N, C-alpha and C positions, 0 to 999 in steps of 0.2 A: 481447465487445471490453472491453479495459481500456484506461485511459487516465490518463495523469498528470494533475494538476490544479495547474497554474501560476498564481500571483497576481502579475502584474506591476505592480509599483508604483515609480515614480521621479520626481523632480522633472520630469525630460525623458525622453522615449522618441522614437526617429524609427525607423520601418518602411521608409523608403526607397521610391522610385518612379522613374518616368521621368525623368529630368534634360531642363529645358527652359532653354536658355541658361544663366544664371548660377544658375537655382534648382534647389536640391537637395530636392524635394519629399517628402513623407511620406505613405504611403497611410494609410487609415483603420485597417487593421489588419496584424498583422504578415505578412511572407511566409515561403513555404516555405524559400526561401534562409536568410533571416534566422534561421530557427529551426534550421536544418542548421548555420549558423556558432556558434549559441550552444551548441548540445550538443556539437559537435566541440571547442570551446574549453574547455568543462568536462571533457571526456574527454582535453585535453592534445594533440590532434591539430595538426598544421601545415599550412600552404597547400599544401606540397608533397603531402600524401597525398589528392590530388585524386581518385583512384579510390574510397577510401572515402568521400570526401565526396559524390562523385556518387551512390554506392550509397545512403548515408543519405538522400540528398534525396529519391530516389525512394520511400523507405518512410515518410516523414512524412505524417501525416494530422492535421488539427486543426480544432478549432472555437473561437471566440473571442467575447467579449462586453466592452463597457465596462461595468463595475459603477458606476463615478463617471466620468462624462463629462470629458474634458480639454479645456483651452483649446489653440487652435492660436495658435503663436508662431512669429515668424521672427527669426532670428540673422543680423545684417547685420555683414559684416567686408570688410575690402580687402587685397590684396596689391599692393605697389609693385615691378613688375618692373624698374624702374630703379635699383633700389638697386645699389651695387657689388658686393654679394655675390651678386647674381643676374646680373651681367653675367659675372663672371669665370668661368673654366672649372669646369664641375661634374662631377658622378658621372654621366657619361655614357659609352657605349661608344667614342664617338670623342674625348673629352677635352675637348669644347667644349659651353658651355650651349645648351640647346634652347629657342627661342621660339617663339610663335604666328606663322603667317604673316600676311601683312597689312602695314599702314603702320606708322610708328613708335609710335604709340600702341597697336596692338594688340600689338606685341612688347615693348615697354618701359614701357608707361604702368601706371596703376594700375587694376587690375581688381576691381569690386564682386563680392561673392559673398553669397548669400542661403539660408541653410540653414532649412529647416522641422523644427518639433519639435511633439509634443503635450507639454503642460505640465500637472502636477498631476493626472494621471488614473489610474485604477486598473482593471486588466484581470484578467479570467480566461480561460484558456486550458486548454482540454482537447485534450492532445496524445498521440497515438496512434503507435507504430512498428509497421508492419506487417512480416510475416515471423517467421522464426525464427533468422536469422542474426545474428551480433554487428554491432553492440552491440543487446541485446534492452532491453525496457522496464526492467527491473530494473537494468540497467547504466546506462541512462541516468539513472534515479531516485538511484543512486547517486553518478553523477559530479555531479549538481545538488547533491546535498548536500554534498559535497566536491570543489569543482571544482579541477582542476589550475591553472587560472589565473584571475585575476578576470573577472567576466562583466560584460556591458553589454549594454543593450537598444537595439540599432540601432548607433549611434554610440560611440566609445569615451568620449565626454562623458557618455554617459546610464548612470549607474551606479544599481543597484537600490538602493531604500531599506529592503528586506527580503529575507530568503531567498526564493527562487523558487518552492518546493513549498509547496503548502497546508499549514500546521501540524497540521491535523486530520485531512484526508482527502487524502493525496498522491495514491493510486490508487483511482479508482472504476470500477466495471464496469457496463455497461449495452449496450442493445440496439445502439446506435451514437452516433457522437459528439454529435450534436445531442440525442439522449435524455440523454446523460452530462451535457451542459452544462446542461440544464434542471434535473437532479437536484441539481446544485452551489447553494447557497445564494449569493445575491447579498449583496456585502459593502457595507457603509457606507464612508465614506471613512477612516474610523479601523481598519478592518479587522475589523469584526465583523459577523454576520449581521443584515440589515435586513429591511424589509418588502418583499414581492414588488412589482415593478414594471417597467414596459416598459424594455428595453435594447437598444441597438443591437448587432447580432451578425453573424457569418459563420459558415459551416458547408460541408462539401463539397456541390457542386452535385447530386451523384447523389442526395442524401437529399430533393431538392425543395423548393420554396419554401414556406415556412411562415408563416402571419400576414401581415404586411405586408412582403412581400420581392420581391426581383428577383434574377436571375442576371446575373453580369457578368464579362467576362474579366479577369483580373488577370496582372499581368506580373512574376512574384516567383521565376522558377526561373533557375538560374545553370549556365554551362558552367565548373566548377570546375578544368579543366585550363587553359583559356585566360583564366580571371579575367574573364570578361564577362557581362554579362546575356544569357540565353539560353532563351527558352521562356516560355509562358504555360499557364494552366489556366482553367477555369471555375468562380466561387465563388458562393455563395448569400449575399445579404445581406438584413437586414431587423431588424424589432422582435420581441424575443422577451419574453413575460411581457404583464401588464397585461391587454387585451383581446384578444391575439392568437389 
């Protein structure tokens, strides 16, 4: 098996999770749909390419770990739905603005929103694209080296601080993704190999639980035709390195 080695480094990253009221949470690790969108953006695909996106999502496998642990931060912002520009006819199919159901406060009041991020972390991802159809691993590698559009790590405000591919070993071959992830040196915060230590990681559940880990269900799949979250899978998570 071959895998691309990605080094995700950014002031802010957000991996998406189940929305709860005004909170847009972030999972601990990237989701399959997020990585699908990242690759598709690098390839220059559009949202209308839902068949290609769905097929690519079904081929992506990965393992990831936090080389430098991030800080959890919450961005607070508001939107005043009572502003004149929000009351006037907008871009809807019926020529009238759409508001939330409920009373006046729900329809035209000020709404609070909370967006969750990981700040100042550095993550390593071993990414495999199964099958022989296009795009293959080499095509994905070329797209990440020269992306068709600017890339972001979750939300559009999450711009990478460095090229995504590992500058020394962009492709690594091993028995499976967990083995490959163990083979790749852990980076220090400045992007240089550091001493081996325990890191929080995830990997495909079918590889079993290694060290201090558990298997949990993650909701990271997407229905690309209808643009909605749709589907889940099992993922193994735990600590790698150190005394595992």
